[in-house]
C-alpha positions as CSV (number, residue, x, y, z in Angstrom):
1,X,133.1,105.4,-147.9
2,X,130.5,107.9,-146.6
3,X,130.5,108.9,-143.0
4,X,127.0,108.9,-141.5
5,X,126.3,111.6,-138.9
6,X,123.3,111.2,-136.6
7,X,123.1,113.9,-134.0
8,X,121.5,113.2,-130.5
9,X,120.5,115.8,-128.0
10,X,122.8,116.5,-125.1
11,X,122.7,114.5,-121.9
12,X,121.0,117.3,-120.0
13,X,118.1,117.2,-122.4
14,X,117.8,113.5,-122.1
15,X,118.0,113.2,-118.3
16,X,116.1,116.3,-117.4
17,X,117.1,118.6,-114.5
18,X,120.3,117.6,-112.6
19,X,119.5,115.6,-109.5
20,X,123.0,115.6,-108.1
21,X,126.2,117.7,-108.1
22,X,129.2,116.2,-109.8
23,X,132.8,117.5,-109.5
24,X,136.0,116.4,-111.2
25,X,139.3,116.9,-109.4
26,X,142.2,115.3,-111.3
27,X,141.4,111.7,-111.8
28,X,138.5,111.6,-109.3
29,X,134.8,112.1,-109.9
30,X,132.6,112.9,-106.8
31,X,128.9,112.9,-106.6
32,X,126.5,114.6,-104.1
33,X,123.1,113.0,-104.7
34,X,121.1,114.9,-102.1
35,X,123.1,118.1,-102.5
36,X,123.9,118.3,-98.8
37,X,127.5,119.3,-99.7
38,X,128.8,115.8,-98.7
39,X,130.2,113.3,-101.1
40,X,127.9,110.3,-101.5
41,X,129.8,108.4,-104.3
42,X,133.2,108.8,-105.9
43,X,135.1,107.1,-108.7
44,X,138.9,107.1,-109.1
45,X,140.7,106.5,-112.4
46,X,144.2,105.7,-113.5
47,X,145.2,106.2,-117.1
48,X,141.6,106.5,-118.0
49,X,140.7,103.2,-116.3
50,X,138.4,102.9,-113.3
51,X,140.4,101.6,-110.3
52,X,138.3,102.4,-107.2
53,X,134.8,103.4,-106.1
54,X,133.5,104.5,-102.7
55,X,129.9,104.8,-101.7
56,X,128.0,106.1,-98.7
57,X,125.2,103.5,-98.3
58,X,123.2,105.2,-95.6
59,X,123.7,108.9,-96.3
60,X,125.4,109.6,-93.0
61,X,128.4,111.4,-94.6
62,X,130.7,108.4,-94.1
63,X,131.8,106.1,-96.9
64,X,130.6,102.5,-96.2
65,X,131.5,100.6,-99.3
66,X,135.0,100.5,-101.0
67,X,135.5,98.7,-104.3
68,X,139.0,98.2,-105.6
69,X,139.6,97.0,-109.2
70,X,142.9,95.4,-110.1
71,X,144.5,98.2,-112.3
72,X,146.8,95.7,-114.0
73,X,144.8,92.6,-114.9
74,X,141.3,93.8,-114.2
75,X,140.3,90.3,-113.3
76,X,139.2,90.9,-109.8
77,X,137.6,93.3,-107.5
78,X,137.7,93.7,-103.7
79,X,134.6,95.0,-102.0
80,X,134.7,96.1,-98.4
81,X,131.2,96.7,-97.0
82,X,130.8,98.4,-93.6
83,X,127.1,98.9,-92.9
84,X,125.3,99.2,-89.6
85,X,128.7,98.8,-87.8
86,X,129.3,95.4,-89.4
87,X,132.2,95.0,-91.9
88,X,132.4,92.3,-94.6
89,X,135.1,92.1,-97.2
90,X,134.7,90.2,-100.5
91,X,137.2,89.4,-103.2
92,X,135.5,88.5,-106.5
93,X,137.5,87.0,-109.3
94,X,136.3,86.4,-112.9
95,X,137.8,84.0,-115.3
96,X,136.7,82.0,-118.3
97,X,136.2,78.3,-118.6
98,X,137.3,77.3,-122.1
99,X,135.3,74.1,-122.2
100,X,131.9,75.3,-120.9
101,X,132.4,78.8,-122.4
102,X,131.1,80.3,-119.2
103,X,132.4,83.0,-116.9
104,X,133.4,81.5,-113.6
105,X,132.9,83.8,-110.5
106,X,135.1,82.9,-107.5
107,X,134.1,84.7,-104.3
108,X,136.0,84.9,-101.1
109,X,134.3,86.3,-98.0
110,X,135.9,87.8,-94.8
111,X,132.9,88.2,-92.6
112,X,134.7,89.7,-89.6
113,X,137.3,91.7,-91.6
114,X,140.2,90.0,-89.8
115,X,142.2,89.4,-93.0
116,X,141.2,85.7,-93.2
117,X,138.9,84.4,-95.9
118,X,136.1,82.6,-93.9
119,X,134.1,81.4,-96.9
120,X,134.9,80.6,-100.5
121,X,132.5,79.6,-103.2
122,X,132.2,79.5,-107.0
123,X,129.3,80.3,-109.3
124,X,129.0,80.8,-113.0
125,X,127.4,83.2,-115.5
126,X,126.5,82.0,-118.9
127,X,127.9,83.6,-122.1
128,X,124.9,82.5,-124.1
129,X,121.8,84.0,-122.5
130,X,118.3,83.8,-123.9
131,X,115.4,86.3,-124.1
132,X,113.7,84.9,-121.0
133,X,117.0,84.6,-119.1
134,X,118.6,87.9,-120.3
135,X,120.1,88.8,-123.6
136,X,123.6,89.6,-122.4
137,X,126.9,87.9,-122.5
138,X,130.2,88.4,-120.8
139,X,132.8,89.1,-123.5
140,X,136.5,88.4,-123.3
141,X,139.9,87.0,-123.7
142,X,142.3,89.0,-125.6
143,X,144.9,91.3,-124.1
144,X,144.2,94.8,-123.0
145,X,146.7,96.1,-125.6
146,X,144.9,94.3,-128.4
147,X,141.6,95.7,-127.2
148,X,143.1,99.2,-127.2
149,X,144.4,98.7,-130.7
150,X,141.1,97.6,-132.0
151,X,139.4,100.5,-130.2
152,X,141.7,102.9,-132.0
153,X,141.0,101.3,-135.3
154,X,137.3,101.6,-134.8
155,X,137.7,105.3,-133.9
156,X,139.5,105.9,-137.2
157,X,137.0,103.9,-139.3
158,X,134.4,105.6,-141.4
159,X,132.1,102.7,-140.9
160,X,130.4,104.2,-137.8
161,X,127.6,106.7,-137.3
162,X,128.8,109.6,-135.2
163,X,126.7,110.8,-132.3
164,X,127.4,113.8,-130.0
165,X,127.4,112.0,-126.7
166,X,129.3,108.8,-127.0
167,X,127.4,106.3,-129.2
168,X,129.2,104.9,-132.2
169,X,126.7,103.0,-134.3
170,X,128.1,100.6,-137.0
171,X,126.7,101.1,-140.5
172,X,125.4,97.5,-140.3
173,X,122.6,99.0,-138.2
174,X,121.6,101.2,-141.1
175,X,120.4,100.6,-144.6
176,X,117.2,99.3,-146.3
177,X,114.6,98.2,-143.8
178,X,116.7,99.4,-140.8
179,X,115.7,103.1,-140.8
180,X,113.9,102.5,-137.5
181,X,117.0,101.2,-135.6
182,X,118.9,104.4,-134.8
183,X,115.7,106.3,-133.7
184,X,114.8,103.4,-131.5
185,X,118.3,103.4,-129.9
186,X,117.9,107.1,-129.4
187,X,114.5,106.7,-127.8
188,X,115.8,103.9,-125.6
189,X,118.6,105.9,-123.9
190,X,116.3,109.0,-123.8
191,X,113.5,107.1,-122.0
192,X,116.0,105.2,-119.8
193,X,117.8,108.3,-118.5
194,X,114.5,110.1,-118.0
195,X,113.3,107.2,-115.9
196,X,116.4,107.0,-113.7
197,X,116.1,110.8,-113.3
198,X,112.6,110.5,-112.1
199,X,113.5,107.7,-109.6
200,X,116.4,109.8,-108.3
201,X,114.2,112.8,-107.9
202,X,111.9,110.6,-105.8
203,X,114.8,110.0,-103.4
204,X,116.0,106.6,-104.7
205,X,119.7,106.8,-104.2
206,X,120.5,103.7,-106.2
207,X,118.9,105.3,-109.2
208,X,121.0,108.4,-108.7
209,X,124.2,106.3,-108.4
210,X,123.4,104.4,-111.6
211,X,122.4,107.6,-113.5
212,X,125.6,109.3,-112.6
213,X,127.7,106.3,-113.6
214,X,125.8,105.9,-116.9
215,X,126.2,109.5,-117.8
216,X,129.9,109.2,-117.0
217,X,130.2,106.4,-119.5
218,X,128.2,108.2,-122.1
219,X,130.3,111.4,-121.7
220,X,133.8,109.9,-121.5
221,X,133.6,106.8,-123.7
222,X,132.5,105.7,-127.1
223,X,129.8,103.1,-126.7
224,X,130.1,100.8,-129.7
225,X,127.0,99.2,-131.2
226,X,127.2,96.4,-133.8
227,X,124.5,94.7,-135.8
228,X,126.6,92.4,-138.0
229,X,128.1,89.8,-135.6
230,X,127.3,86.6,-137.5
231,X,130.0,84.5,-135.9
232,X,128.4,84.8,-132.4
233,X,126.4,81.7,-131.4
234,X,123.0,83.4,-131.5
235,X,120.3,81.3,-130.0
236,X,116.7,81.5,-131.3
237,X,115.7,83.8,-128.5
238,X,119.0,85.7,-128.0
239,X,118.4,89.4,-128.6
240,X,121.8,91.0,-127.8
241,X,124.9,90.8,-125.7
242,X,127.0,93.5,-124.1
243,X,130.3,93.9,-122.2
244,X,130.3,94.4,-118.5
245,X,133.8,95.8,-118.0
246,X,137.5,95.5,-118.7
247,X,137.7,92.2,-116.8
248,X,135.5,90.6,-119.4
249,X,137.2,88.3,-121.9
250,X,136.8,89.8,-125.4
251,X,136.1,86.6,-127.3
252,X,133.8,88.2,-129.9
253,X,136.0,90.9,-131.4
254,X,135.6,93.4,-132.9
255,X,133.2,94.2,-130.0
256,X,135.1,96.1,-127.3
257,X,134.1,97.6,-124.0
258,X,131.8,99.4,-123.7
259,X,129.9,97.7,-126.5
260,X,126.5,96.2,-127.5
261,X,125.9,93.7,-130.2
262,X,122.4,93.1,-131.5
263,X,121.3,89.8,-133.1
264,X,121.1,90.7,-136.8
265,X,118.0,88.4,-137.2
266,X,115.9,90.7,-134.9
267,X,116.4,93.8,-137.1
268,X,113.4,93.0,-139.2
269,X,111.7,95.6,-141.4
270,X,108.3,95.0,-139.7
271,X,109.5,95.7,-136.2
272,X,108.1,99.2,-136.1
273,X,104.6,97.9,-137.1
274,X,104.6,95.5,-134.1
275,X,104.4,97.6,-130.9
276,X,105.5,94.8,-128.6
277,X,108.6,94.1,-130.7
278,X,109.6,97.7,-130.9
279,X,109.2,98.2,-127.2
280,X,111.2,95.0,-126.5
281,X,114.0,96.3,-128.7
282,X,114.1,99.6,-126.8
283,X,114.1,97.8,-123.5
284,X,116.8,95.5,-124.6
285,X,119.0,98.4,-125.7
286,X,118.7,100.0,-122.3
287,X,119.1,96.7,-120.5
288,X,122.4,96.1,-122.3
289,X,123.6,99.7,-121.7
290,X,123.2,99.1,-117.9
291,X,125.6,96.2,-118.1
292,X,128.3,98.7,-118.9
293,X,128.2,99.7,-115.3
294,X,129.8,96.3,-114.4
295,X,126.6,94.6,-113.3
296,X,126.5,90.8,-113.9
297,X,123.5,88.6,-113.5
298,X,123.7,86.4,-110.4
299,X,126.7,88.4,-109.0
300,X,125.3,91.9,-108.5
301,X,121.9,93.3,-107.7
302,X,119.7,92.9,-110.8
303,X,119.3,96.3,-112.3
304,X,119.2,95.4,-116.0
305,X,116.0,93.4,-115.9
306,X,114.3,95.5,-113.3
307,X,115.2,98.9,-114.8
308,X,114.1,97.5,-118.2
309,X,110.7,96.5,-116.7
310,X,110.4,99.8,-114.7
311,X,111.3,102.1,-117.6
312,X,109.6,100.3,-120.4
313,X,106.4,98.8,-119.0
314,X,104.3,96.8,-121.4
315,X,100.6,97.1,-122.0
316,X,99.8,94.1,-119.8
317,X,102.1,95.2,-116.9
318,X,100.1,96.1,-113.8
319,X,101.1,98.9,-111.5
320,X,102.3,96.2,-109.0
321,X,104.6,94.7,-111.6
322,X,106.1,98.1,-112.5
323,X,106.3,99.4,-108.9
324,X,108.2,96.3,-107.7
325,X,110.6,96.6,-110.7
326,X,111.2,100.3,-110.0
327,X,111.9,99.6,-106.3
328,X,114.8,97.3,-107.2
329,X,115.9,99.5,-110.1
330,X,116.3,102.5,-107.8
331,X,117.2,100.5,-104.7
332,X,120.3,101.3,-102.6
333,X,121.8,97.9,-101.8
334,X,125.2,96.9,-100.4
335,X,125.4,93.7,-102.5
336,X,123.5,90.8,-103.9
337,X,123.3,89.3,-100.4
338,X,121.9,92.4,-98.8
339,X,118.7,91.3,-96.9
340,X,116.9,94.4,-98.2
341,X,117.7,93.4,-101.8
342,X,116.5,89.8,-101.1
343,X,113.2,91.3,-99.9
344,X,112.7,93.5,-102.9
345,X,113.8,91.1,-105.6
346,X,111.5,88.5,-104.1
347,X,108.6,90.9,-104.3
348,X,109.6,91.6,-107.9
349,X,109.7,87.9,-108.8
350,X,106.3,87.2,-107.3
351,X,104.6,90.1,-109.0
352,X,106.2,89.5,-112.4
353,X,106.2,85.7,-112.4
354,X,110.0,85.9,-112.8
355,X,111.6,84.1,-109.9
356,X,115.0,83.4,-111.5
357,X,116.7,86.5,-110.2
358,X,115.2,86.1,-106.7
359,X,116.1,82.4,-106.6
360,X,119.7,83.4,-107.6
361,X,119.8,85.9,-104.8
362,X,118.5,83.4,-102.3
363,X,121.2,80.9,-103.1
364,X,123.9,83.6,-103.0
365,X,122.7,84.6,-99.5
366,X,122.8,81.0,-98.4
367,X,126.3,80.5,-99.7
368,X,127.4,83.3,-97.3
369,X,125.0,82.5,-94.5
370,X,124.4,78.7,-94.8
371,X,122.7,78.1,-91.5
372,X,120.5,81.2,-91.6
373,X,116.7,80.5,-91.5
374,X,116.0,83.7,-93.4
375,X,117.9,82.6,-96.5
376,X,116.2,79.2,-96.4
377,X,112.8,80.8,-96.0
378,X,113.4,83.1,-99.0
379,X,114.6,80.0,-101.0
380,X,111.3,78.4,-100.2
381,X,109.2,81.4,-101.4
382,X,111.2,81.7,-104.6
383,X,110.8,78.0,-105.4
384,X,107.1,77.8,-104.6
385,X,103.9,78.4,-106.5
386,X,101.2,76.6,-108.5
387,X,104.1,75.1,-110.5
388,X,106.6,75.0,-107.6
389,X,106.3,71.9,-105.4
390,X,109.9,72.2,-104.2
391,X,109.3,75.5,-102.4
392,X,106.1,74.3,-100.9
393,X,107.8,71.2,-99.5
394,X,110.7,73.2,-98.2
395,X,108.3,75.6,-96.5
396,X,106.4,72.7,-95.0
397,X,109.7,71.4,-93.5
398,X,110.6,74.8,-92.2
399,X,107.2,75.3,-90.6
400,X,108.0,72.9,-87.9
401,X,111.0,74.9,-86.7
402,X,110.7,76.6,-83.3
403,X,113.5,79.1,-83.9
404,X,111.9,81.1,-86.7
405,X,111.4,84.9,-86.3
406,X,108.1,86.5,-87.2
407,X,109.4,87.6,-90.5
408,X,110.6,84.1,-91.3
409,X,107.3,82.6,-90.3
410,X,105.6,85.0,-92.7
411,X,107.8,83.9,-95.5
412,X,107.1,80.3,-94.8
413,X,103.4,81.0,-94.9
414,X,103.9,82.6,-98.3
415,X,105.8,79.6,-99.5
416,X,103.0,77.2,-98.4
417,X,100.0,79.1,-99.5
418,X,99.5,76.8,-102.5
419,X,99.8,73.7,-100.5
420,X,96.2,72.8,-101.3
421,X,96.8,72.7,-105.1
422,X,96.0,69.1,-106.1
423,X,97.8,69.0,-109.5
424,X,101.1,69.2,-107.5
425,X,100.4,66.0,-105.5
426,X,101.9,63.5,-108.0
427,X,105.2,65.4,-107.9
428,X,105.4,65.8,-104.1
429,X,107.7,62.8,-103.4
430,X,110.5,64.1,-105.6
431,X,110.0,67.7,-104.4
432,X,110.3,66.5,-100.8
433,X,113.6,64.7,-101.6
434,X,115.0,67.9,-103.2
435,X,113.7,70.1,-100.3
436,X,115.4,67.8,-97.7
437,X,118.6,67.9,-99.8
438,X,118.6,71.7,-99.6
439,X,118.6,71.4,-95.8
440,X,121.4,68.9,-95.8
441,X,123.4,71.1,-98.2
442,X,123.1,74.4,-96.4
443,X,121.7,74.2,-92.9
444,X,123.6,71.0,-92.1
445,X,126.5,72.1,-94.2
446,X,126.9,68.5,-95.5
447,X,127.5,68.6,-99.3
448,X,128.7,65.0,-99.2
449,X,125.5,63.9,-97.5
450,X,123.4,65.9,-99.9
451,X,124.8,64.0,-102.9
452,X,124.5,60.7,-101.1
453,X,120.8,61.5,-100.5
454,X,120.2,62.3,-104.1
455,X,122.0,59.1,-105.2
456,X,119.9,57.0,-102.8
457,X,116.7,58.5,-104.2
458,X,117.9,58.6,-107.9
459,X,115.2,56.1,-109.1
460,X,112.4,58.0,-107.5
461,X,113.7,61.3,-108.9
462,X,114.1,59.9,-112.4
463,X,110.5,58.6,-112.3
464,X,109.3,62.0,-111.2
465,X,111.1,63.7,-114.0
466,X,109.4,61.4,-116.5
467,X,106.0,61.9,-115.0
468,X,103.5,63.7,-117.2
469,X,100.5,64.3,-115.0
470,X,98.1,67.2,-115.8
471,X,98.3,70.0,-118.4
472,X,100.9,71.9,-116.5
473,X,103.2,68.9,-115.8
474,X,106.0,70.3,-118.0
475,X,106.2,73.4,-115.8
476,X,106.1,71.4,-112.5
477,X,108.9,69.1,-113.8
478,X,110.9,72.2,-114.7
479,X,110.7,73.3,-111.0
480,X,112.1,69.9,-110.0
481,X,114.8,70.0,-112.6
482,X,115.9,73.6,-111.8
483,X,116.3,73.0,-108.1
484,X,117.9,69.6,-108.5
485,X,120.4,71.1,-111.0
486,X,121.1,74.0,-108.6
487,X,122.0,71.6,-105.8
488,X,124.3,69.3,-107.9
489,X,126.0,72.2,-109.6
490,X,126.6,73.9,-106.2
491,X,128.4,70.8,-105.0
492,X,130.3,70.4,-108.3
493,X,131.7,73.9,-108.0
494,X,132.8,73.3,-104.4
495,X,135.1,70.6,-105.6
496,X,135.9,71.8,-109.1
497,X,139.5,72.9,-109.5
498,X,140.1,75.0,-112.6
499,X,143.4,76.1,-114.0
500,X,142.8,79.8,-113.1
501,X,142.9,81.2,-110.6
502,X,145.2,78.6,-108.9
503,X,144.2,77.7,-105.4
504,X,144.3,74.8,-103.0
505,X,141.2,72.5,-102.8
506,X,140.5,70.7,-99.6
507,X,141.1,67.0,-99.6
508,X,138.3,64.9,-100.9
509,X,136.5,67.7,-102.7
510,X,137.8,66.6,-106.1
511,X,136.1,63.2,-105.6
512,X,132.9,65.0,-104.5
513,X,133.0,67.0,-107.7
514,X,133.4,63.8,-109.7
515,X,130.2,62.4,-108.1
516,X,128.3,65.6,-108.7
517,X,129.4,65.4,-112.4
518,X,128.2,61.8,-112.5
519,X,124.8,62.8,-111.1
520,X,124.5,65.7,-113.6
521,X,125.1,63.1,-116.4
522,X,122.6,60.7,-114.8
523,X,119.8,63.2,-114.8
524,X,120.7,64.7,-118.2
525,X,121.8,68.2,-117.0
């Protein structure tokens, strides 16, 4: 079989002039982003596997964030964040739910760094993600040995197009009608690296960190790209999926980490003739490449969506949309629950009419700071709008508080600015119930009372979900459904006890999970 050879330019040509200094000493890579002769970021490897990173968050010459990956199982990471003299430690465990086919994320938080986990919570990331939600999936569940064997087999295969900086493109991405695919992939990484270089040259340290990590992957690994994965459960709007790290379960072999798999149905011959489709393909390719840095939706700061929007703006994207995306893409955040990230992702969501990531960050912040008014105010903003009665009602409830800061008052005002919008009025009763349930759930820390309140108002809520008032009724009902499902799912995960990782669940939470599951069934979630 013929070996295809497609030569790319070197990384330096793609990324432009170096914006940082990199040194390799043994199994450690160090990066000096501002070239002040102090290490800003470092990566440690063992047997070629990343086991630790350290990061100076505030450029004071001292490492603030330590991330340790389990070198044996690669199923968890421990993040120790010390910023502004406050230390918080997190232990994040990933595992796969065989029934739901979703990746479960179990987070433990030690807020005062005394060695005791003060707060535990579970969330999930979906394997099957759509165009509007993000075309990426977590892959997994064979042994590391098997993955290495398959990786070796792929390297020996003559079915891959060779490139000179790490990409291995399967021949299924070539052939009649697909001559545009490889040039588009080339242009995607070219434009993406140039974009991150520009942001880092503007002093955005988050962009410099991601640029260095991306170049490290491209220069030391073989990024596998497939276009023939017919056994994957592609949805109508699913464009691609990618691996996020060795801890991912490799369910969809032969894709291994780092790897990207494109939906074969999107590789149409007419794509180059439709500018929007070609741009979307390039943005998707870069979006997926960024997941190789280990970033997961709803778990880490959202760089895949925002860098895609920043680096590949569409013809209808205003400067505000692009600027807010670039701010998050290049941002320097400690974690998903960093208040600075919450501020920036909320601005991005408002400008781009894409509140999903901002809503996810608001809920993550509340899980770790349940009684905090700031998190609740951001939740109100990110659930509000001309289709968002829940956020408006929550903002209205918060507006009566006397303990709000000026920043919190400003957020509440943003949440209630569409309070006058009459088409929302028929849906206000259900929205009010959901808003009050949010307060019971988080600020009162009463998940049992939250479910009881939903159960007591079940008839009202069901009537609201059947209501079809106005031309935009479907979108308003979606706002009710999304927030109601968020609440019930949150309680369900508090009591859900999976087989892995084993842990003790407090008495009574199993029964609470049973009631939450019953409510999900009642409302058709």
